[in-house]
MILO-388560 format. One record per residue (C-alpha): residue number from 1; chain; x, y, z. Coordinates in nm, 2 decimals, padded with zeros to 4 digits, m for minus. Layout:
BEGIN
R seq mol      u      v      w
R NUM   A      X      Y      Z
...
//
This chain:
BEGIN
R seq mol      u      v      w
R   1   A m12.38 m13.38  05.94
R   2   A m12.62 m13.61  05.79
R   3   A m12.67 m13.80  06.09
R   4   A m12.75 m13.48  06.27
R   5   A m12.99 m13.36  05.99
R   6   A m13.16 m13.69  06.08
R   7   A m13.18 m13.62  06.48
R   8   A m13.32 m13.29  06.42
R   9   A m13.57 m13.39  06.15
R  10   A m13.70 m13.69  06.37
R  11   A m13.77 m13.45  06.66
R  12   A m13.95 m13.21  06.43
R  13   A m14.15 m13.49  06.28
R  14   A m14.27 m13.57  06.65
R  15   A m14.36 m13.22  06.70
R  16   A m14.57 m13.19  06.36
R  17   A m14.75 m13.50  06.44
R  18   A m14.87 m13.34  06.75
R  19   A m14.97 m13.06  06.55
R  20   A m15.17 m13.22  06.30
R  21   A m15.34 m13.41  06.59
R  22   A m15.43 m13.09  06.74
R  23   A m15.52 m12.91  06.44
R  24   A m15.24 m12.67  06.45
R  25   A m15.09 m12.57  06.09
R  26   A m14.80 m12.35  06.22
R  27   A m14.61 m12.32  06.54
R  28   A m14.38 m12.03  06.61
R  29   A m14.08 m12.03  06.80
R  30   A m13.87 m11.73  06.92
R  31   A m13.53 m11.71  07.07
R  32   A m13.40 m11.37  07.13
R  33   A m13.22 m11.13  07.42
R  34   A m13.57 m11.06  07.52
R  35   A m13.68 m11.40  07.58
R  36   A m13.47 m11.73  07.55
R  37   A m13.63 m12.03  07.41
R  38   A m13.39 m12.34  07.35
R  39   A m13.65 m12.53  07.19
R  40   A m13.50 m12.35  06.87
R  41   A m13.17 m12.54  06.93
R  42   A m13.35 m12.85  07.02
R  43   A m13.52 m12.86  06.68
R  44   A m13.25 m12.71  06.47
R  45   A m12.92 m12.72  06.66
R  46   A m12.91 m12.33  06.59
R  47   A m12.73 m12.20  06.93
R  48   A m12.89 m11.87  06.96
R  49   A m13.13 m11.55  06.83
R  50   A m13.37 m11.67  06.55
R  51   A m13.72 m11.73  06.47
R  52   A m13.81 m12.08  06.38
R  53   A m14.16 m12.15  06.21
R  54   A m14.29 m12.52  06.18
R  55   A m14.56 m12.62  05.93
R  56   A m14.79 m12.94  06.03
R  57   A m14.68 m13.09  05.69
R  58   A m14.31 m13.11  05.84
R  59   A m14.16 m12.82  05.68
R  60   A m13.93 m12.60  05.90
R  61   A m13.81 m12.22  05.82
R  62   A m13.53 m12.09  06.04
R  63   A m13.49 m11.70  06.01
R  64   A m13.14 m11.65  06.22
R  65   A m13.00 m11.33  06.34
R  66   A m12.64 m11.46  06.23
R  67   A m12.69 m11.63  05.90
R  68   A m12.34 m11.73  05.89
R  69   A m12.35 m11.93  06.20
R  70   A m12.66 m12.08  06.09
R  71   A m12.48 m12.20  05.77
R  72   A m12.23 m12.40  06.02
R  73   A m12.49 m12.52  06.29
R  74   A m12.84 m12.52  06.16
R  75   A m13.04 m12.78  06.04
R  76   A m13.37 m12.68  05.88
R  77   A m13.55 m12.71  05.56
R  78   A m13.48 m12.34  05.49
R  79   A m13.28 m12.07  05.61
R  80   A m13.38 m11.72  05.56
R  81   A m13.15 m11.41  05.66
R  82   A m13.34 m11.21  05.93
R  83   A m13.20 m10.89  05.75
R  84   A m13.46 m10.96  05.50
R  85   A m13.73 m10.88  05.71
R  86   A m13.57 m10.60  05.91
R  87   A m13.48 m10.79  06.19
R  88   A m13.83 m10.77  06.31
R  89   A m14.02 m11.08  06.48
R  90   A m14.38 m10.98  06.35
R  91   A m14.26 m10.89  06.00
R  92   A m14.06 m11.23  06.00
R  93   A m14.37 m11.44  06.10
R  94   A m14.62 m11.28  05.88
R  95   A m14.38 m11.33  05.55
R  96   A m14.30 m11.70  05.66
R  97   A m14.68 m11.79  05.71
R  98   A m14.73 m11.62  05.37
R  99   A m14.48 m11.86  05.24
R 100   A m14.68 m12.15  05.39
R 101   A m14.99 m12.00  05.21
R 102   A m14.86 m12.02  04.87
R 103   A m14.70 m12.35  04.90
R 104   A m14.91 m12.58  05.13
R 105   A m15.28 m12.65  05.07
R 106   A m15.50 m12.62  05.38
R 107   A m15.82 m12.84  05.32
R 108   A m15.95 m12.75  05.66
R 109   A m16.00 m12.40  05.55
R 110   A m15.90 m12.21  05.92
R 111   A m15.54 m12.19  05.97
R 112   A m15.41 m12.20  06.30
R 113   A m15.08 m12.08  06.43
R 114   A m14.95 m12.11  06.79
R 115   A m14.73 m11.83  06.94
R 116   A m14.51 m11.90  07.22
R 117   A m14.71 m11.94  07.55
R 118   A m14.46 m11.67  07.72
R 119   A m14.58 m11.40  07.47
R 120   A m14.70 m11.10  07.63
R 121   A m15.05 m10.97  07.59
R 122   A m14.95 m10.65  07.40
R 123   A m14.74 m10.88  07.16
R 124   A m15.04 m11.11  07.12
R 125   A m15.26 m10.85  07.02
R 126   A m15.03 m10.71  06.76
R 127   A m15.01 m11.05  06.58
R 128   A m15.39 m11.10  06.60
R 129   A m15.43 m10.75  06.46
R 130   A m15.13 m10.80  06.19
R 131   A m15.14 m11.13  06.08
R 132   A m15.44 m11.18  05.82
R 133   A m15.59 m11.51  05.72
R 134   A m15.44 m11.71  06.02
R 135   A m15.60 m11.78  06.36
R 136   A m15.33 m11.69  06.59
R 137   A m15.35 m11.81  06.93
R 138   A m15.14 m11.86  07.24
R 139   A m15.24 m12.09  07.54
R 140   A m15.07 m12.32  07.80
R 141   A m15.06 m12.72  07.72
R 142   A m15.03 m12.67  07.37
R 143   A m14.74 m12.75  07.11
R 144   A m14.47 m12.55  07.28
R 145   A m14.52 m12.74  07.62
R 146   A m14.52 m13.06  07.41
R 147   A m14.16 m12.97  07.33
R 148   A m14.07 m12.95  07.67
R 149   A m14.23 m13.29  07.75
R 150   A m14.00 m13.43  07.48
R 151   A m13.70 m13.26  07.59
R 152   A m13.73 m13.43  07.93
R 153   A m13.66 m13.78  07.77
R 154   A m13.31 m13.75  07.61
R 155   A m13.24 m13.92  07.28
R 156   A m12.88 m14.11  07.22
R 157   A m12.74 m13.79  07.11
R 158   A m12.83 m13.58  07.41
R 159   A m12.73 m13.84  07.64
R 160   A m12.40 m13.88  07.47
R 161   A m12.34 m13.48  07.47
R 162   A m12.44 m13.47  07.86
R 163   A m12.20 m13.77  07.95
R 164   A m11.91 m13.55  07.76
R 165   A m12.01 m13.24  07.98
R 166   A m12.00 m13.48  08.28
R 167   A m11.65 m13.64  08.19
R 168   A m11.51 m13.30  08.17
R 169   A m11.67 m13.19  08.51
R 170   A m11.53 m13.49  08.67
R 171   A m11.17 m13.42  08.54
R 172   A m11.21 m13.09  08.70
R 173   A m11.32 m13.24  09.04
R 174   A m11.02 m13.46  09.04
R 175   A m10.80 m13.16  08.98
R 176   A m10.97 m12.95  09.22
R 177   A m10.93 m13.23  09.51
R 178   A m10.54 m13.23  09.41
R 179   A m10.55 m12.85  09.46
R 180   A m10.71 m12.79  09.78
R 181   A m10.50 m13.09  09.92
R 182   A m10.18 m12.90  09.81
R 183   A m10.27 m12.55  09.87
R 184   A m10.40 m12.45  10.20
R 185   A m10.46 m12.08  10.08
R 186   A m10.69 m12.10  09.78
R 187   A m10.98 m11.85  09.72
R 188   A m11.31 m11.89  09.59
R 189   A m11.23 m11.70  09.30
R 190   A m10.91 m11.93  09.22
R 191   A m11.15 m12.23  09.23
R 192   A m11.43 m12.05  09.01
R 193   A m11.15 m11.92  08.74
R 194   A m10.98 m12.24  08.71
R 195   A m11.31 m12.43  08.63
R 196   A m11.40 m12.16  08.36
R 197   A m11.04 m12.20  08.20
R 198   A m11.02 m12.59  08.23
R 199   A m11.36 m12.63  08.06
R 200   A m11.29 m12.42  07.76
R 201   A m10.97 m12.58  07.73
R 202   A m11.14 m12.92  07.69
R 203   A m11.34 m12.79  07.41
R 204   A m11.66 m12.70  07.62
R 205   A m11.89 m12.41  07.56
R 206   A m11.89 m12.25  07.88
R 207   A m12.00 m12.32  08.24
R 208   A m12.38 m12.45  08.24
R 209   A m12.44 m12.17  08.50
R 210   A m12.25 m11.92  08.70
R 211   A m12.03 m12.10  08.93
R 212   A m12.08 m12.10  09.30
R 213   A m11.80 m12.12  09.51
R 214   A m11.85 m12.06  09.89
R 215   A m11.61 m12.11  10.18
R 216   A m11.70 m12.20  10.53
R 217   A m11.80 m11.84  10.60
R 218   A m12.07 m11.84  10.31
R 219   A m12.17 m12.21  10.25
R 220   A m12.47 m12.17  10.48
R 221   A m12.64 m12.00  10.17
R 222   A m12.82 m12.25  09.91
R 223   A m12.70 m12.04  09.64
R 224   A m12.43 m11.83  09.79
R 225   A m12.44 m11.44  09.67
R 226   A m12.23 m11.33  09.51
R 227   A m12.11 m11.64  09.34
R 228   A m11.78 m11.62  09.44
R 229   A m11.54 m11.37  09.62
R 230   A m11.19 m11.32  09.72
R 231   A m11.27 m11.51  10.05
R 232   A m11.07 m11.84  10.14
R 233   A m11.22 m12.16  10.01
R 234   A m11.10 m12.52  10.14
R 235   A m10.99 m12.40  10.48
R 236   A m11.13 m12.54  10.81
R 237   A m11.49 m12.62  10.80
R 238   A m11.73 m12.67  10.51
R 239   A m11.69 m12.52  10.16
R 240   A m11.93 m12.58  09.86
R 241   A m11.87 m12.55  09.50
R 242   A m12.17 m12.58  09.25
R 243   A m12.06 m12.58  08.90
R 244   A m12.13 m12.73  08.55
R 245   A m12.02 m12.76  08.21
R 246   A m12.23 m12.69  07.90
R 247   A m12.11 m12.92  07.61
R 248   A m12.27 m12.88  07.26
R 249   A m12.56 m12.71  07.47
R 250   A m12.63 m12.98  07.73
R 251   A m12.54 m12.92  08.08
R 252   A m12.39 m13.10  08.38
R 253   A m12.46 m12.98  08.72
R 254   A m12.26 m13.09  09.04
R 255   A m12.17 m12.98  09.38
R 256   A m11.90 m13.11  09.61
R 257   A m11.83 m13.02  09.97
R 258   A m11.49 m12.97  10.10
R 259   A m11.47 m13.07  10.47
R 260   A m11.16 m12.99  10.64
R 261   A m11.10 m13.05  11.01
R 262   A m11.12 m13.03  11.28
R 263   A m11.52 m13.04  11.25
R 264   A m11.74 m13.04  11.53
R 265   A m12.02 m13.32  11.61
R 266   A m12.29 m13.12  11.44
R 267   A m12.08 m13.05  11.14
R 268   A m12.02 m13.43  11.09
R 269   A m12.37 m13.49  11.14
R 270   A m12.49 m13.27  10.86
R 271   A m12.20 m13.47  10.64
R 272   A m12.34 m13.78  10.74
R 273   A m12.71 m13.69  10.67
R 274   A m12.64 m13.56  10.35
R 275   A m12.45 m13.86  10.24
R 276   A m12.70 m14.11  10.38
R 277   A m12.98 m13.92  10.20
R 278   A m12.78 m13.94  09.84
R 279   A m12.74 m14.31  09.89
R 280   A m13.08 m14.40  09.99
R 281   A m13.26 m14.19  09.74
R 282   A m13.06 m14.29  09.44
R 283   A m13.26 m14.63  09.51
R 284   A m13.55 m14.45  09.42
R 285   A m13.42 m14.32  09.11
R 286   A m13.56 m14.60  08.92
R 287   A m13.78 m14.65  08.58
R 288   A m14.14 m14.67  08.70
R 289   A m14.07 m14.54  09.04
R 290   A m14.28 m14.24  09.16
R 291   A m14.09 m13.94  09.16
R 292   A m14.25 m13.81  09.47
R 293   A m14.13 m14.11  09.65
R 294   A m13.77 m14.00  09.62
R 295   A m13.83 m13.65  09.73
R 296   A m14.04 m13.78  10.05
R 297   A m13.75 m14.02  10.14
R 298   A m13.50 m13.72  10.17
R 299   A m13.75 m13.55  10.40
R 300   A m13.80 m13.84  10.60
R 301   A m13.42 m13.88  10.66
R 302   A m13.35 m13.52  10.74
R 303   A m13.70 m13.49  10.97
R 304   A m13.58 m13.81  11.17
R 305   A m13.28 m13.58  11.26
R 306   A m13.48 m13.28  11.32
R 307   A m13.37 m13.12  11.03
R 308   A m13.50 m12.98  10.68
R 309   A m13.37 m12.93  10.35
R 310   A m13.49 m12.60  10.20
R 311   A m13.49 m12.69  09.84
R 312   A m13.61 m12.99  09.61
R 313   A m13.40 m13.29  09.58
R 314   A m13.33 m13.24  09.20
R 315   A m13.43 m13.17  08.87
R 316   A m13.35 m13.24  08.50
R 317   A m13.08 m13.10  08.31
R 318   A m13.05 m13.07  07.94
R 319   A m13.03 m12.73  07.71
R 320   A m13.14 m12.59  08.02
R 321   A m12.99 m12.62  08.37
R 322   A m13.31 m12.66  08.51
R 323   A m13.59 m12.83  08.34
R 324   A m13.85 m13.13  08.36
R 325   A m13.87 m13.35  08.55
R 326   A m13.83 m13.17  08.91
R 327   A m13.79 m13.41  09.21
R 328   A m13.97 m13.22  09.49
R 329   A m14.30 m13.27  09.72
R 330   A m14.47 m13.06  09.44
R 331   A m14.43 m13.35  09.20
R 332   A m14.77 m13.48  09.09
R 333   A m14.84 m13.86  09.25
R 334   A m14.87 m14.01  08.94
R 335   A m14.53 m13.87  08.78
R 336   A m14.27 m14.14  08.76
R 337   A m13.93 m14.16  08.64
R 338   A m13.89 m14.28  08.29
R 339   A m13.57 m14.40  08.09
R 340   A m13.40 m14.10  07.92
R 341   A m13.46 m13.87  08.20
R 342   A m13.13 m13.70  08.34
R 343   A m13.17 m13.57  08.64
R 344   A m12.96 m13.43  08.96
R 345   A m12.97 m13.57  09.28
R 346   A m12.85 m13.30  09.54
R 347   A m12.98 m13.37  09.91
R 348   A m12.79 m13.04  10.13
R 349   A m12.84 m12.88  10.46
R 350   A m12.73 m12.55  10.57
R 351   A m12.69 m12.35  10.90
R 352   A m12.56 m12.00  10.94
R 353   A m12.33 m12.13  11.24
R 354   A m12.18 m12.45  11.10
R 355   A m12.19 m12.42  10.72
R 356   A m12.36 m12.60  10.44
R 357   A m12.31 m12.90  10.27
R 358   A m12.44 m13.03  09.95
R 359   A m12.38 m13.32  09.73
R 360   A m12.50 m13.33  09.39
R 361   A m12.44 m13.58  09.11
R 362   A m12.63 m13.61  08.76
R 363   A m12.82 m13.93  08.72
R 364   A m12.96 m14.12  08.39
R 365   A m13.26 m14.32  08.41
R 366   A m13.20 m14.63  08.24
R 367   A m13.44 m14.90  08.13
R 368   A m13.40 m15.11  08.42
R 369   A m13.18 m14.88  08.66
R 370   A m12.99 m14.56  08.70
R 371   A m12.63 m14.47  08.60
R 372   A m12.44 m14.20  08.80
R 373   A m12.29 m13.97  08.53
R 374   A m12.06 m13.76  08.76
R 375   A m11.82 m13.85  09.04
R 376   A m11.90 m13.55  09.27
R 377   A m11.83 m13.63  09.65
R 378   A m11.76 m13.48  09.97
R 379   A m11.40 m13.44  10.02
R 380   A m11.27 m13.51  10.41
R 381   A m10.92 m13.30  10.45
//
């Protein structure tokens, strides 16, 4: 518990240092059904549904919907029940800022409080009108974006949680390979529900996103809709399984392809191109290397064969399944991989007649190289 206290406190101190530098006295974070913000969990460990207010002095006040859960999970200087404030966001923020008024001297005179940049205009006006004595502001490129930047570089605790998620995923991948080899009549639902049951038996929280199991008739879609059906999976042709595990909040994200013969030459070509792209692009997932160069390499490999990948090469994972950095041709020219990034490498090609294939693994950027955290693969049957 003390170790976790120090981890979350260190994260908050880094944010509060940013606030002092930019003359922000309070920062407000809000996680609810109306809008999820995993920054609350990142800064306190509390899993969901809470208001968090940070003061630039380093003091934190967490107001959770479920105070009993917070007593087990949360790490903050003060935890106050949401019921004390009629379970109302605006009332809660007014009360906490009033506490700050009484406890922290502000030599600058003006007191600035930052709302999340996802705040609606109507909600912003309510805060401006109701909260007295504070300059309420809401803008991009402020403290909330800074927290997202911090989340892109994982600390040791986050890396270990992700490795635990990936280990469970790998166990499932091995078991699924055994299943598909021994049972020729599996359905998409069989595979998806197996994953759901297995990960929970291993102590994971949930799938990190809705599982996508697409047999040969549906694997042409990047993200099959619906996610899975009662249709066959792992039979002749190309089947895709895109799935992941959430462990202590942190996500794995993997995709395997089952290629069951006989296959035609065009299907074999798709598989070879995706495997080649995965191997060649990994060489560019290196600290200090430009992110856009990895995306460009994948496009070059596919373009040389007259193909085009209809999605980015990868993305960060963490408390959200998709987070910074994003590996695509939209990346800034000066954006580079840095140690602590955990990102997917997921080249894929899709054809309405041939089916689709994607090979996705999670990659940790290390100080001098990279580490593949998962063992996803193309399974030839």
